[in-house]
N, C-alpha and C positions, 0 to 999 in steps of 0.2 A: 504494500500500500504506500509506504514512504517513497518508493522508487517512482511511482506514478505521480505523486505530488511534486517530487523534485523535477521530473521531466515537464510537467505542466508549468511549473514556475519558470523553468529554463526557457520554454517556448514563449511564454508571455513576456519574459524579460528581453529575449532576442527580438521579438516583434516590436516592442516599445523602443528599441534602439536602432531601428531601421532608419538609415540616413535619408533615403530617397522616398519621395511621396508614393511611388508605385513599385518600390522594391528593388531588388529581390529581398525576400524575408531573411534569407540566410545564405552565405556563400563562403567558401574557403579561399577564393581567389581575391587578391588585392584589387583595388579599383584601377591601379595602373595596368595590371595584366588584363583586366576586362576591357579597358578602353583601347589598348594598343593593338589596333588592327584597322582594316579598311571597312568603312560603313557606307551604305547606300540608302536612299530614301525608301520608306515603306508607306508613310502617310503624313499628311499635314492636317492638323486639326485646329480650326478656328473656334475656340471654346466659347467666345461671346456670341457667335452666331449659331453654334451647334452644328457646324459644317465640317465633315470629314472628307478629305480628298485622297483617293487611292489610285487614281489614273492620271496620266499626263503629268507625272511628278518631275521635278528637276532631275537632271541626269547627274547631279553632284555626287561624287564619291570622295569622302574625306578619309585621310590616312593619318593616324596618330602613331608615332614611333616611340620606342622605349627611351630614346635620348631626348625626349620632349620636343621633337621637331614635328611639324605639321605640313601636309601637302594635300592638294586636291587636284582633280582632273580639269579644273578651270585655269590652271597655271599659277595658283597661289601657293606660296610657301611661307613658313614662319615657325612659330613656337606655340606650345600650349602649356597650361599649368592648371592645377586645381587651386581654386581660391576658396578657402573655407571648406566646409563639408559638402556643400551641394552646388557649387558653382564651378564652371569650366571657362577659363579665359583663353581665347585664341587670338594671337596677334599675328597678322599675315599681311603680305603684300605681293603684288605681281610686279615683275620687272618694269620699272619706270613709273609705277603707280605709287600713291601715298599709302602709308601703313594704316591698316584697319585693326581695331581691337574690339572683339565681340565678347560679351559676358553672357553665357548661357546658364540657365538653371537646369541642373540635371534632375529629372523626375524618375528615371529608371536607368540603371546601368547593370545589365546582366552580361553573361558571356555572349549572347546572341542578339541583344536588344539595347539600343541607346536611345533614350527619349530625352529631348532637350526642349526647353521652353524659352522663348524670346518674344517679348512684347505681347504676352497673352496668346501666343500661337505655339502649339505643340508640334514639334518636328520629330517624327518617329523614324529611326534608322534601324536597319538590320545588318548583321555582319555579313561580309561577302566571303 
């Protein structure tokens, strides 16, 4: 009986410590290991309008590397870093363009899903 109570307590404790709004609930992988790969769009959700777009999505593919470098298939390169527990900062530029810094809120970071929020719009990516 005590074992069941302990596991129930452990489960509730781990749920309350979830960093991201949409999980995952529990993982053994660090957030760096989960992020460092290439991501492509799965959906864009306009939460204020209740509109979900899953077709004709941008062809953007973002790659996050272990050495904190960023690149995408639109020719941008730069750096990324976690800022606090739930924010991802990407500083990027294209050759000859000015530098852009974007601060995304991470709502889900699993091994196969990356959900980011920017200006009340959710951007859902899947691992390639």
